[in-house]
N, CA, C and O atoms as a GROMACS GRO file, in nm:
protein
  572
    1MET      N    1  -0.797 -11.848  -6.381
    1MET     CA    2  -0.916 -11.766  -6.364
    1MET      C    3  -1.010 -11.835  -6.266
    1MET      O    4  -1.024 -11.958  -6.266
    2ALA      N    5  -1.076 -11.755  -6.184
    2ALA     CA    6  -1.167 -11.810  -6.083
    2ALA      C    7  -1.292 -11.866  -6.149
    2ALA      O    8  -1.333 -11.820  -6.256
    3ASN      N    9  -1.351 -11.964  -6.085
    3ASN     CA   10  -1.480 -12.017  -6.130
    3ASN      C   11  -1.589 -11.917  -6.099
    3ASN      O   12  -1.568 -11.820  -6.025
    4CYS      N   13  -1.705 -11.940  -6.156
    4CYS     CA   14  -1.821 -11.855  -6.132
    4CYS      C   15  -1.909 -11.920  -6.026
    4CYS      O   16  -1.931 -12.042  -6.027
    5VAL      N   17  -1.958 -11.839  -5.934
    5VAL     CA   18  -2.054 -11.884  -5.836
    5VAL      C   19  -2.163 -11.776  -5.826
    5VAL      O   20  -2.136 -11.658  -5.845
    6HIS      N   21  -2.282 -11.818  -5.796
    6HIS     CA   22  -2.396 -11.727  -5.787
    6HIS      C   23  -2.439 -11.712  -5.641
    6HIS      O   24  -2.394 -11.786  -5.554
    7LEU      N   25  -2.527 -11.616  -5.617
    7LEU     CA   26  -2.590 -11.600  -5.487
    7LEU      C   27  -2.739 -11.626  -5.503
    7LEU      O   28  -2.796 -11.599  -5.608
    8VAL      N   29  -2.801 -11.678  -5.398
    8VAL     CA   30  -2.946 -11.697  -5.398
    8VAL      C   31  -3.000 -11.629  -5.273
    8VAL      O   32  -2.942 -11.640  -5.165
    9LYS      N   33  -3.113 -11.558  -5.290
    9LYS     CA   34  -3.168 -11.475  -5.182
    9LYS      C   35  -3.319 -11.478  -5.188
    9LYS      O   36  -3.378 -11.477  -5.296
   10LEU      N   37  -3.384 -11.480  -5.071
   10LEU     CA   38  -3.529 -11.466  -5.065
   10LEU      C   39  -3.566 -11.324  -5.106
   10LEU      O   40  -3.502 -11.229  -5.063
   11CYS      N   41  -3.668 -11.310  -5.187
   11CYS     CA   42  -3.716 -11.179  -5.230
   11CYS      C   43  -3.826 -11.137  -5.132
   11CYS      O   44  -3.945 -11.152  -5.160
   12VAL      N   45  -3.785 -11.085  -5.018
   12VAL     CA   46  -3.876 -11.050  -4.909
   12VAL      C   47  -3.964 -10.933  -4.952
   12VAL      O   48  -3.916 -10.833  -5.006
   13GLY      N   49  -4.093 -10.947  -4.928
   13GLY     CA   50  -4.188 -10.841  -4.960
   13GLY      C   51  -4.244 -10.849  -5.101
   13GLY      O   52  -4.326 -10.766  -5.140
   14ALA      N   53  -4.200 -10.948  -5.178
   14ALA     CA   54  -4.251 -10.964  -5.315
   14ALA      C   55  -4.306 -11.106  -5.328
   14ALA      O   56  -4.240 -11.204  -5.294
   15ASP      N   57  -4.429 -11.114  -5.378
   15ASP     CA   58  -4.490 -11.244  -5.400
   15ASP      C   59  -4.464 -11.296  -5.541
   15ASP      O   60  -4.466 -11.417  -5.565
   16ARG      N   61  -4.438 -11.202  -5.633
   16ARG     CA   62  -4.423 -11.239  -5.774
   16ARG      C   63  -4.303 -11.166  -5.833
   16ARG      O   64  -4.258 -11.064  -5.779
   17VAL      N   65  -4.252 -11.218  -5.943
   17VAL     CA   66  -4.142 -11.153  -6.012
   17VAL      C   67  -4.182 -11.011  -6.050
   17VAL      O   68  -4.101 -10.918  -6.043
   18GLU      N   69  -4.307 -10.994  -6.091
   18GLU     CA   70  -4.357 -10.862  -6.130
   18GLU      C   71  -4.345 -10.761  -6.016
   18GLU      O   72  -4.322 -10.643  -6.041
   19ASP      N   73  -4.362 -10.806  -5.892
   19ASP     CA   74  -4.349 -10.717  -5.777
   19ASP      C   75  -4.206 -10.662  -5.768
   19ASP      O   76  -4.187 -10.543  -5.743
   20LEU      N   77  -4.108 -10.748  -5.787
   20LEU     CA   78  -3.967 -10.705  -5.785
   20LEU      C   79  -3.941 -10.604  -5.896
   20LEU      O   80  -3.880 -10.500  -5.873
   21ILE      N   81  -3.986 -10.636  -6.017
   21ILE     CA   82  -3.964 -10.548  -6.131
   21ILE      C   83  -4.029 -10.412  -6.106
   21ILE      O   84  -3.968 -10.308  -6.130
   22GLU      N   85  -4.154 -10.413  -6.058
   22GLU     CA   86  -4.224 -10.287  -6.032
   22GLU      C   87  -4.154 -10.205  -5.925
   22GLU      O   88  -4.143 -10.084  -5.939
   23TRP      N   89  -4.107 -10.269  -5.818
   23TRP     CA   90  -4.037 -10.198  -5.711
   23TRP      C   91  -3.909 -10.133  -5.764
   23TRP      O   92  -3.882 -10.017  -5.736
   24GLN      N   93  -3.830 -10.210  -5.841
   24GLN     CA   94  -3.706 -10.156  -5.895
   24GLN      C   95  -3.734 -10.043  -5.994
   24GLN      O   96  -3.664  -9.941  -5.994
   25ASP      N   97  -3.836 -10.060  -6.079
   25ASP     CA   98  -3.873  -9.953  -6.173
   25ASP      C   99  -3.915  -9.826  -6.099
   25ASP      O  100  -3.879  -9.716  -6.138
   26GLN      N  101  -3.991  -9.843  -5.991
   26GLN     CA  102  -4.036  -9.729  -5.911
   26GLN      C  103  -3.916  -9.655  -5.851
   26GLN      O  104  -3.912  -9.532  -5.853
   27ARG      N  105  -3.820  -9.730  -5.796
   27ARG     CA  106  -3.700  -9.667  -5.738
   27ARG      C  107  -3.625  -9.586  -5.843
   27ARG      O  108  -3.581  -9.474  -5.815
   28ARG      N  109  -3.609  -9.641  -5.964
   28ARG     CA  110  -3.540  -9.570  -6.072
   28ARG      C  111  -3.619  -9.446  -6.116
   28ARG      O  112  -3.559  -9.344  -6.148
   29ALA      N  113  -3.752  -9.455  -6.117
   29ALA     CA  114  -3.835  -9.340  -6.155
   29ALA      C  115  -3.823  -9.228  -6.052
   29ALA      O  116  -3.819  -9.111  -6.088
   30GLU      N  117  -3.816  -9.264  -5.924
   30GLU     CA  118  -3.804  -9.165  -5.818
   30GLU      C  119  -3.666  -9.100  -5.816
   30GLU      O  120  -3.653  -8.982  -5.784
   31ASP      N  121  -3.563  -9.178  -5.850
   31ASP     CA  122  -3.425  -9.130  -5.847
   31ASP      C  123  -3.349  -9.190  -5.965
   31ASP      O  124  -3.300  -9.302  -5.955
   32PRO      N  125  -3.339  -9.117  -6.076
   32PRO     CA  126  -3.273  -9.169  -6.195
   32PRO      C  127  -3.127  -9.212  -6.171
   32PRO      O  128  -3.073  -9.292  -6.248
   33ALA      N  129  -3.064  -9.160  -6.065
   33ALA     CA  130  -2.926  -9.199  -6.035
   33ALA      C  131  -2.918  -9.330  -5.956
   33ALA      O  132  -2.810  -9.386  -5.940
   34TRP      N  133  -3.034  -9.379  -5.908
   34TRP     CA  134  -3.034  -9.503  -5.828
   34TRP      C  135  -2.991  -9.620  -5.913
   34TRP      O  136  -3.038  -9.637  -6.026
   35GLN      N  137  -2.902  -9.701  -5.859
   35GLN     CA  138  -2.857  -9.822  -5.927
   35GLN      C  139  -2.929  -9.940  -5.866
   35GLN      O  140  -2.949  -9.946  -5.744
   36THR      N  141  -2.966 -10.035  -5.951
   36THR     CA  142  -3.033 -10.155  -5.903
   36THR      C  143  -2.936 -10.228  -5.811
   36THR      O  144  -2.825 -10.263  -5.851
   37GLN      N  145  -2.979 -10.250  -5.688
   37GLN     CA  146  -2.889 -10.310  -5.590
   37GLN      C  147  -2.966 -10.375  -5.476
   37GLN      O  148  -3.084 -10.347  -5.454
   38HIS      N  149  -2.895 -10.460  -5.407
   38HIS     CA  150  -2.947 -10.518  -5.283
   38HIS      C  151  -2.837 -10.501  -5.179
   38HIS      O  152  -2.724 -10.547  -5.199
   39VAL      N  153  -2.869 -10.437  -5.069
   39VAL     CA  154  -2.770 -10.413  -4.964
   39VAL      C  155  -2.786 -10.521  -4.857
   39VAL      O  156  -2.896 -10.549  -4.810
   40THR      N  157  -2.674 -10.580  -4.821
   40THR     CA  158  -2.673 -10.690  -4.725
   40THR      C  159  -2.563 -10.667  -4.622
   40THR      O  160  -2.467 -10.594  -4.648
   41ARG      N  161  -2.578 -10.727  -4.508
   41ARG     CA  162  -2.482 -10.708  -4.398
   41ARG      C  163  -2.348 -10.774  -4.426
   41ARG      O  164  -2.243 -10.721  -4.389
   42MET      N  165  -2.351 -10.889  -4.489
   42MET     CA  166  -2.228 -10.968  -4.508
   42MET      C  167  -2.167 -10.946  -4.647
   42MET      O  168  -2.238 -10.929  -4.745
   43TRP      N  169  -2.035 -10.947  -4.652
   43TRP     CA  170  -1.961 -10.937  -4.778
   43TRP      C  171  -1.926 -11.080  -4.821
   43TRP      O  172  -1.876 -11.157  -4.739
   44PRO      N  173  -1.953 -11.118  -4.946
   44PRO     CA  174  -1.920 -11.255  -4.990
   44PRO      C  175  -1.770 -11.284  -4.980
   44PRO      O  176  -1.688 -11.210  -5.035
   45LYS      N  177  -1.736 -11.390  -4.910
   45LYS     CA  178  -1.595 -11.431  -4.902
   45LYS      C  179  -1.544 -11.478  -5.039
   45LYS      O  180  -1.425 -11.473  -5.066
   46ARG      N  181  -1.636 -11.522  -5.123
   46ARG     CA  182  -1.600 -11.571  -5.257
   46ARG      C  183  -1.630 -11.464  -5.363
   46ARG      O  184  -1.679 -11.493  -5.472
   47ALA      N  185  -1.599 -11.339  -5.328
   47ALA     CA  186  -1.630 -11.225  -5.415
   47ALA      C  187  -1.571 -11.241  -5.555
   47ALA      O  188  -1.638 -11.208  -5.653
   48GLY      N  189  -1.450 -11.292  -5.567
   48GLY     CA  190  -1.388 -11.310  -5.698
   48GLY      C  191  -1.470 -11.402  -5.787
   48GLY      O  192  -1.484 -11.376  -5.907
   49GLU      N  193  -1.524 -11.508  -5.730
   49GLU     CA  194  -1.607 -11.602  -5.806
   49GLU      C  195  -1.742 -11.541  -5.839
   49GLU      O  196  -1.795 -11.562  -5.948
   50VAL      N  197  -1.799 -11.464  -5.746
   50VAL     CA  198  -1.928 -11.398  -5.768
   50VAL      C  199  -1.916 -11.298  -5.883
   50VAL      O  200  -2.005 -11.285  -5.966
   51LEU      N  201  -1.804 -11.226  -5.886
   51LEU     CA  202  -1.782 -11.122  -5.987
   51LEU      C  203  -1.732 -11.178  -6.120
   51LEU      O  204  -1.706 -11.102  -6.213
   52ASN      N  205  -1.718 -11.308  -6.130
   52ASN     CA  206  -1.674 -11.374  -6.253
   52ASN      C  207  -1.794 -11.425  -6.333
   52ASN      O  208  -1.790 -11.535  -6.389
   53GLY      N  209  -1.900 -11.345  -6.340
   53GLY     CA  210  -2.018 -11.383  -6.418
   53GLY      C  211  -2.136 -11.430  -6.335
   53GLY      O  212  -2.231 -11.486  -6.389
   54GLY      N  213  -2.131 -11.408  -6.204
   54GLY     CA  214  -2.238 -11.454  -6.116
   54GLY      C  215  -2.365 -11.371  -6.125
   54GLY      O  216  -2.363 -11.256  -6.170
   55SER      N  217  -2.474 -11.430  -6.081
   55SER     CA  218  -2.604 -11.365  -6.075
   55SER      C  219  -2.661 -11.380  -5.935
   55SER      O  220  -2.621 -11.468  -5.860
   56LEU      N  221  -2.755 -11.292  -5.902
   56LEU     CA  222  -2.833 -11.306  -5.780
   56LEU      C  223  -2.964 -11.371  -5.821
   56LEU      O  224  -3.042 -11.313  -5.896
   57TYR      N  225  -2.989 -11.492  -5.771
   57TYR     CA  226  -3.112 -11.566  -5.799
   57TYR      C  227  -3.212 -11.534  -5.688
   57TYR      O  228  -3.180 -11.545  -5.570
   58TRP      N  229  -3.333 -11.494  -5.729
   58TRP     CA  230  -3.438 -11.452  -5.637
   58TRP      C  231  -3.537 -11.564  -5.610
   58TRP      O  232  -3.582 -11.631  -5.703
   59VAL      N  233  -3.570 -11.584  -5.482
   59VAL     CA  234  -3.668 -11.685  -5.439
   59VAL      C  235  -3.798 -11.615  -5.403
   59VAL      O  236  -3.800 -11.524  -5.320
   60PHE      N  237  -3.908 -11.659  -5.466
   60PHE     CA  238  -4.041 -11.607  -5.440
   60PHE      C  239  -4.128 -11.722  -5.389
   60PHE      O  240  -4.149 -11.820  -5.460
   61LYS      N  241  -4.179 -11.710  -5.268
   61LYS     CA  242  -4.269 -11.811  -5.211
   61LYS      C  243  -4.216 -11.953  -5.230
   61LYS      O  244  -4.290 -12.042  -5.275
   62GLY      N  245  -4.090 -11.974  -5.197
   62GLY     CA  246  -4.032 -12.108  -5.200
   62GLY      C  247  -3.981 -12.154  -5.335
   62GLY      O  248  -3.943 -12.270  -5.349
   63LEU      N  249  -3.978 -12.066  -5.435
   63LEU     CA  250  -3.929 -12.103  -5.568
   63LEU      C  251  -3.833 -11.999  -5.622
   63LEU      O  252  -3.862 -11.879  -5.618
   64VAL      N  253  -3.719 -12.043  -5.672
   64VAL     CA  254  -3.633 -11.954  -5.750
   64VAL      C  255  -3.707 -11.932  -5.882
   64VAL      O  256  -3.740 -12.028  -5.951
   65LEU      N  257  -3.732 -11.805  -5.916
   65LEU     CA  258  -3.808 -11.774  -6.038
   65LEU      C  259  -3.739 -11.671  -6.128
   65LEU      O  260  -3.782 -11.650  -6.242
   66ALA      N  261  -3.632 -11.607  -6.077
   66ALA     CA  262  -3.568 -11.502  -6.156
   66ALA      C  263  -3.425 -11.481  -6.108
   66ALA      O  264  -3.384 -11.526  -6.001
   67ARG      N  265  -3.350 -11.411  -6.193
   67ARG     CA  266  -3.213 -11.376  -6.156
   67ARG      C  267  -3.177 -11.241  -6.216
   67ARG      O  268  -3.240 -11.194  -6.312
   68GLN      N  269  -3.074 -11.180  -6.157
   68GLN     CA  270  -3.016 -11.058  -6.211
   68GLN      C  271  -2.865 -11.072  -6.204
   68GLN      O  272  -2.810 -11.116  -6.102
   69ARG      N  273  -2.797 -11.035  -6.312
   69ARG     CA  274  -2.651 -11.046  -6.318
   69ARG      C  275  -2.589 -10.949  -6.219
   69ARG      O  276  -2.633 -10.835  -6.207
   70ILE      N  277  -2.488 -10.995  -6.147
   70ILE     CA  278  -2.417 -10.912  -6.050
   70ILE      C  279  -2.307 -10.835  -6.124
   70ILE      O  280  -2.221 -10.896  -6.189
   71LEU      N  281  -2.311 -10.703  -6.115
   71LEU     CA  282  -2.215 -10.618  -6.184
   71LEU      C  283  -2.093 -10.589  -6.097
   71LEU      O  284  -1.979 -10.590  -6.146
   72ARG      N  285  -2.117 -10.562  -5.970
   72ARG     CA  286  -2.006 -10.533  -5.879
   72ARG      C  287  -2.056 -10.535  -5.734
   72ARG      O  288  -2.176 -10.545  -5.709
   73LEU      N  289  -1.963 -10.527  -5.642
   73LEU     CA  290  -1.993 -10.520  -5.499
   73LEU      C  291  -1.936 -10.388  -5.448
   73LEU      O  292  -1.816 -10.362  -5.464
   74ASP      N  293  -2.019 -10.306  -5.386
   74ASP     CA  294  -1.976 -10.176  -5.333
   74ASP      C  295  -1.994 -10.172  -5.182
   74ASP      O  296  -2.087 -10.233  -5.128
   75GLU      N  297  -1.904 -10.099  -5.115
   75GLU     CA  298  -1.922 -10.076  -4.971
   75GLU      C  299  -2.028  -9.970  -4.951
   75GLU      O  300  -2.032  -9.870  -5.022
   76ARG      N  301  -2.115  -9.992  -4.852
   76ARG     CA  302  -2.216  -9.893  -4.814
   76ARG      C  303  -2.212  -9.881  -4.662
   76ARG      O  304  -2.211  -9.982  -4.592
   77GLN      N  305  -2.210  -9.760  -4.613
   77GLN     CA  306  -2.217  -9.738  -4.469
   77GLN      C  307  -2.359  -9.702  -4.432
   77GLN      O  308  -2.416  -9.607  -4.486
   78GLY      N  309  -2.416  -9.777  -4.342
   78GLY     CA  310  -2.552  -9.752  -4.297
   78GLY      C  311  -2.559  -9.632  -4.204
   78GLY      O  312  -2.456  -9.582  -4.159
   79ALA      N  313  -2.679  -9.587  -4.175
   79ALA     CA  314  -2.700  -9.475  -4.083
   79ALA      C  315  -2.644  -9.508  -3.945
   79ALA      O  316  -2.612  -9.418  -3.868
   80ASP      N  317  -2.632  -9.638  -3.915
   80ASP     CA  318  -2.578  -9.682  -3.786
   80ASP      C  319  -2.426  -9.689  -3.786
   80ASP      O  320  -2.365  -9.725  -3.685
   81GLY      N  321  -2.362  -9.652  -3.900
   81GLY     CA  322  -2.216  -9.653  -3.908
   81GLY      C  323  -2.156  -9.787  -3.948
   81GLY      O  324  -2.034  -9.797  -3.964
   82ILE      N  325  -2.238  -9.889  -3.962
   82ILE     CA  326  -2.188 -10.022  -3.996
   82ILE      C  327  -2.171 -10.034  -4.148
   82ILE      O  328  -2.258  -9.995  -4.225
   83LEU      N  329  -2.054 -10.089  -4.188
   83LEU     CA  330  -2.030 -10.110  -4.331
   83LEU      C  331  -2.107 -10.232  -4.379
   83LEU      O  332  -2.111 -10.335  -4.312
   84ARG      N  333  -2.166 -10.218  -4.496
   84ARG     CA  334  -2.244 -10.327  -4.556
   84ARG      C  335  -2.198 -10.346  -4.700
   84ARG      O  336  -2.116 -10.270  -4.751
   85CYS      N  337  -2.251 -10.449  -4.764
   85CYS     CA  338  -2.218 -10.480  -4.903
   85CYS      C  339  -2.340 -10.450  -4.991
   85CYS      O  340  -2.448 -10.504  -4.970
   86ALA      N  341  -2.320 -10.362  -5.089
   86ALA     CA  342  -2.425 -10.336  -5.188
   86ALA      C  343  -2.394 -10.424  -5.309
   86ALA      O  344  -2.292 -10.406  -5.376
   87ILE      N  345  -2.482 -10.518  -5.336
   87ILE     CA  346  -2.469 -10.603  -5.454
   87ILE      C  347  -2.535 -10.527  -5.568
   87ILE      O  348  -2.658 -10.520  -5.575
   88VAL      N  349  -2.455 -10.470  -5.657
   88VAL     CA  350  -2.506 -10.390  -5.767
   88VAL      C  351  -2.543 -10.484  -5.881
   88VAL      O  352  -2.462 -10.567  -5.924
   89LEU      N  353  -2.667 -10.470  -5.929
   89LEU     CA  354  -2.724 -10.566  -6.024
   89LEU      C  355  -2.754 -10.502  -6.159
   89LEU      O  356  -2.781 -10.382  -6.168
   90ASP      N  357  -2.749 -10.584  -6.263
   90ASP     CA  358  -2.799 -10.544  -6.394
   90ASP      C  359  -2.949 -10.522  -6.376
   90ASP      O  360  -3.014 -10.604  -6.312
   91PRO      N  361  -3.005 -10.414  -6.429
   91PRO     CA  362  -3.149 -10.391  -6.409
   91PRO      C  363  -3.239 -10.493  -6.478
   91PRO      O  364  -3.358 -10.502  -6.447
   92THR      N  365  -3.185 -10.570  -6.572
   92THR     CA  366  -3.266 -10.669  -6.642
   92THR      C  367  -3.293 -10.789  -6.553
   92THR      O  368  -3.200 -10.853  -6.503
   93VAL      N  369  -3.420 -10.819  -6.532
   93VAL     CA  370  -3.461 -10.936  -6.455
   93VAL      C  371  -3.488 -11.049  -6.553
   93VAL      O  372  -3.573 -11.037  -6.642
   94VAL      N  373  -3.414 -11.159  -6.537
   94VAL     CA  374  -3.426 -11.275  -6.625
   94VAL      C  375  -3.505 -11.383  -6.552
   94VAL      O  376  -3.465 -11.426  -6.443
   95ARG      N  377  -3.614 -11.425  -6.609
   95ARG     CA  378  -3.695 -11.532  -6.548
   95ARG      C  379  -3.625 -11.667  -6.568
   95ARG      O  380  -3.561 -11.692  -6.670
   96THR      N  381  -3.640 -11.751  -6.466
   96THR     CA  382  -3.577 -11.883  -6.469
   96THR      C  383  -3.684 -11.992  -6.455
   96THR      O  384  -3.798 -11.966  -6.420
   97GLU      N  385  -3.642 -12.113  -6.483
   97GLU     CA  386  -3.730 -12.226  -6.455
   97GLU      C  387  -3.750 -12.231  -6.303
   97GLU      O  388  -3.656 -12.203  -6.229
   98PRO      N  389  -3.869 -12.267  -6.257
   98PRO     CA  390  -3.891 -12.276  -6.112
   98PRO      C  391  -3.801 -12.381  -6.049
   98PRO      O  392  -3.785 -12.491  -6.102
   99GLN      N  393  -3.744 -12.347  -5.935
   99GLN     CA  394  -3.662 -12.442  -5.859
   99GLN      C  395  -3.698 -12.426  -5.712
   99GLN      O  396  -3.680 -12.318  -5.655
  100PRO      N  397  -3.747 -12.533  -5.648
  100PRO     CA  398  -3.784 -12.523  -5.506
  100PRO      C  399  -3.664 -12.485  -5.420
  100PRO      O  400  -3.551 -12.526  -5.445
  101ARG      N  401  -3.692 -12.407  -5.317
  101ARG     CA  402  -3.587 -12.364  -5.224
  101ARG      C  403  -3.650 -12.346  -5.088
  101ARG      O  404  -3.747 -12.271  -5.073
  102ARG      N  405  -3.597 -12.414  -4.989
  102ARG     CA  406  -3.648 -12.402  -4.852
  102ARG      C  407  -3.611 -12.264  -4.795
  102ARG      O  408  -3.514 -12.202  -4.839
  103PRO      N  409  -3.688 -12.216  -4.697
  103PRO     CA  410  -3.657 -12.084  -4.637
  103PRO      C  411  -3.518 -12.083  -4.572
  103PRO      O  412  -3.472 -12.184  -4.520
  104PHE      N  413  -3.454 -11.968  -4.577
  104PHE     CA  414  -3.323 -11.947  -4.515
  104PHE      C  415  -3.308 -11.798  -4.490
  104PHE      O  416  -3.385 -11.718  -4.543
  105GLN      N  417  -3.210 -11.762  -4.410
  105GLN     CA  418  -3.184 -11.620  -4.385
  105GLN      C  419  -3.061 -11.576  -4.462
  105GLN      O  420  -2.971 -11.656  -4.488
  106GLY      N  421  -3.057 -11.450  -4.498
  106GLY     CA  422  -2.941 -11.397  -4.569
  106GLY      C  423  -2.939 -11.446  -4.713
  106GLY      O  424  -3.043 -11.459  -4.777
  107TRP      N  425  -2.819 -11.475  -4.763
  107TRP     CA  426  -2.804 -11.530  -4.897
  107TRP      C  427  -2.718 -11.654  -4.887
  107TRP      O  428  -2.651 -11.677  -4.786
  108ARG      N  429  -2.721 -11.733  -4.990
  108ARG     CA  430  -2.641 -11.856  -4.997
  108ARG      C  431  -2.569 -11.858  -5.132
  108ARG      O  432  -2.613 -11.796  -5.228
  109TYR      N  433  -2.458 -11.931  -5.137
  109TYR     CA  434  -2.390 -11.952  -5.264
  109TYR      C  435  -2.467 -12.057  -5.344
  109TYR      O  436  -2.531 -12.145  -5.288
  110LEU      N  437  -2.459 -12.045  -5.476
  110LEU     CA  438  -2.526 -12.137  -5.566
  110LEU      C  439  -2.429 -12.171  -5.679
  110LEU      O  440  -2.390 -12.083  -5.756
  111ALA      N  441  -2.390 -12.297  -5.688
  111ALA     CA  442  -2.299 -12.340  -5.794
  111ALA      C  443  -2.368 -12.330  -5.930
  111ALA      O  444  -2.489 -12.353  -5.940
  112THR      N  445  -2.293 -12.298  -6.030
  112THR     CA  446  -2.349 -12.282  -6.165
  112THR      C  447  -2.424 -12.407  -6.209
  112THR      O  448  -2.531 -12.397  -6.268
  113GLU      N  449  -2.370 -12.524  -6.180
  113GLU     CA  450  -2.436 -12.647  -6.222
  113GLU      C  451  -2.567 -12.674  -6.148
  113GLU      O  452  -2.648 -12.756  -6.193
  114ASP      N  453  -2.589 -12.608  -6.035
  114ASP     CA  454  -2.712 -12.624  -5.958
  114ASP      C  455  -2.815 -12.514  -5.984
  114ASP      O  456  -2.927 -12.520  -5.935
  115ALA      N  457  -2.776 -12.414  -6.063
  115ALA     CA  458  -2.865 -12.300  -6.088
  115ALA      C  459  -2.973 -12.338  -6.189
  115ALA      O  460  -2.947 -12.412  -6.283
  116PRO      N  461  -3.095 -12.288  -6.170
  116PRO     CA  462  -3.201 -12.314  -6.267
  116PRO      C  463  -3.170 -12.246  -6.400
  116PRO      O  464  -3.105 -12.142  -6.404
  117ARG      N  465  -3.216 -12.307  -6.507
  117ARG     CA  466  -3.194 -12.251  -6.640
  117ARG      C  467  -3.285 -12.132  -6.661
  117ARG      O  468  -3.393 -12.122  -6.603
  118ASP      N  469  -3.238 -12.041  -6.748
  118ASP     CA  470  -3.322 -11.929  -6.789
  118ASP      C  471  -3.439 -11.982  -6.871
  118ASP      O  472  -3.424 -12.079  -6.945
  119LEU      N  473  -3.554 -11.917  -6.857
  119LEU     CA  474  -3.667 -11.950  -6.942
  119LEU      C  475  -3.639 -11.902  -7.083
  119LEU      O  476  -3.573 -11.800  -7.103
  120ARG      N  477  -3.688 -11.976  -7.179
  120ARG     CA  478  -3.676 -11.929  -7.317
  120ARG      C  479  -3.757 -11.801  -7.331
  120ARG      O  480  -3.854 -11.780  -7.258
  121ILE      N  481  -3.717 -11.717  -7.424
  121ILE     CA  482  -3.776 -11.585  -7.442
  121ILE      C  483  -3.929 -11.590  -7.446
  121ILE      O  484  -3.994 -11.514  -7.373
  122GLY      N  485  -3.989 -11.675  -7.527
  122GLY     CA  486  -4.135 -11.683  -7.537
  122GLY      C  487  -4.201 -11.723  -7.407
  122GLY      O  488  -4.310 -11.676  -7.376
  123HIS      N  489  -4.136 -11.812  -7.331
  123HIS     CA  490  -4.194 -11.859  -7.205
  123HIS      C  491  -4.191 -11.750  -7.098
  123HIS      O  492  -4.277 -11.748  -7.009
  124ALA      N  493  -4.094 -11.660  -7.106
  124ALA     CA  494  -4.084 -11.555  -7.004
  124ALA      C  495  -4.203 -11.460  -7.012
  124ALA      O  496  -4.235 -11.395  -6.912
  125ARG      N  497  -4.268 -11.451  -7.127
  125ARG     CA  498  -4.381 -11.359  -7.142
  125ARG      C  499  -4.514 -11.425  -7.109
  125ARG      O  500  -4.616 -11.357  -7.098
  126GLU      N  501  -4.515 -11.556  -7.093
  126GLU     CA  502  -4.640 -11.626  -7.063
  126GLU      C  503  -4.683 -11.597  -6.919
  126GLU      O  504  -4.601 -11.561  -6.835
  127GLU      N  505  -4.809 -11.612  -6.893
  127GLU     CA  506  -4.862 -11.595  -6.758
  127GLU      C  507  -4.796 -11.698  -6.666
  127GLU      O  508  -4.789 -11.817  -6.698
  128ALA      N  509  -4.748 -11.652  -6.553
  128ALA     CA  510  -4.682 -11.741  -6.458
  128ALA      C  511  -4.783 -11.838  -6.397
  128ALA      O  512  -4.899 -11.804  -6.375
  129LEU      N  513  -4.736 -11.959  -6.369
  129LEU     CA  514  -4.821 -12.057  -6.301
  129LEU      C  515  -4.839 -12.014  -6.156
  129LEU      O  516  -4.753 -11.945  -6.101
  130PRO      N  517  -4.949 -12.052  -6.094
  130PRO     CA  518  -4.964 -12.026  -5.951
  130PRO      C  519  -4.846 -12.090  -5.876
  130PRO      O  520  -4.805 -12.201  -5.911
  131PRO      N  521  -4.792 -12.023  -5.774
  131PRO     CA  522  -4.674 -12.075  -5.705
  131PRO      C  523  -4.688 -12.219  -5.656
  131PRO      O  524  -4.592 -12.295  -5.664
  132SER      N  525  -4.806 -12.257  -5.606
  132SER     CA  526  -4.821 -12.394  -5.555
  132SER      C  527  -4.810 -12.496  -5.668
  132SER      O  528  -4.752 -12.603  -5.649
  133LEU      N  529  -4.866 -12.466  -5.785
  133LEU     CA  530  -4.856 -12.556  -5.900
  133LEU      C  531  -4.714 -12.561  -5.952
  133LEU      O  532  -4.663 -12.669  -5.982
  134ALA      N  533  -4.648 -12.445  -5.964
  134ALA     CA  534  -4.509 -12.442  -6.011
  134ALA      C  535  -4.419 -12.521  -5.916
  134ALA      O  536  -4.329 -12.592  -5.961
  135ALA      N  537  -4.443 -12.509  -5.785
  135ALA     CA  538  -4.363 -12.583  -5.687
  135ALA      C  539  -4.384 -12.733  -5.702
  135ALA      O  540  -4.288 -12.810  -5.698
  136ALA      N  541  -4.509 -12.775  -5.719
  136ALA     CA  542  -4.538 -12.918  -5.733
  136ALA      C  543  -4.473 -12.974  -5.860
  136ALA      O  544  -4.417 -13.084  -5.857
  137LEU      N  545  -4.481 -12.901  -5.969
  137LEU     CA  546  -4.419 -12.946  -6.094
  137LEU      C  547  -4.268 -12.952  -6.081
  137LEU      O  548  -4.205 -13.047  -6.128
  138ALA      N  549  -4.208 -12.850  -6.019
  138ALA     CA  550  -4.063 -12.848  -6.001
  138ALA      C  551  -4.019 -12.964  -5.911
  138ALA      O  552  -3.914 -13.024  -5.933
  139GLU      N  553  -4.099 -12.992  -5.810
  139GLU     CA  554  -4.066 -13.100  -5.715
  139GLU      C  555  -4.056 -13.235  -5.785
  139GLU      O  556  -3.973 -13.318  -5.747
  140ILE      N  557  -4.139 -13.259  -5.885
  140ILE     CA  558  -4.136 -13.387  -5.956
  140ILE      C  559  -4.050 -13.382  -6.082
  140ILE      O  560  -4.043 -13.479  -6.157
  141GLY      N  561  -3.986 -13.266  -6.105
  141GLY     CA  562  -3.892 -13.257  -6.217
  141GLY      C  563  -3.951 -13.216  -6.349
  141GLY      O  564  -3.884 -13.230  -6.452
  142VAL      N  565  -4.074 -13.167  -6.351
  142VAL     CA  566  -4.135 -13.120  -6.476
  142VAL      C  567  -4.091 -12.977  -6.500
  142VAL      O  568  -4.104 -12.892  -6.412
  143ARG      N  569  -4.039 -12.950  -6.619
  143ARG     CA  570  -3.989 -12.815  -6.649
  143ARG      C  571  -4.083 -12.744  -6.742
  143ARG      O  572  -4.059 -12.630  -6.779
   0.00000   0.00000   0.00000
């Protein structure tokens, strides 16, 4: 059986986890048939590993703060005729411990052992720390 690998992606246009949740909720409200997804130009070469329990980890202002389980990968043809990859996600957004991440383009693979841990249930409901404070604490290893 293949190992599990995750993807990590910048959450462009969202400053907070709440922004992502609100955007996805709005899309579902506008179109009940819409599936939670992120469409990207590249298809993961390690698709078997991604589909073996992988998640898409979201980066907000330099910190991984949340993830969504990857359900499947679908082909999507854009209006320009180019085939793309729709990463279909579980609608549940799981908050994670902050993990610093430098800017990058596209998505990157993330090994399970390098992925931030999920926040405990009670901590996920607490008010989020300001991004600069969360980054400083994560940088020195405070969880």
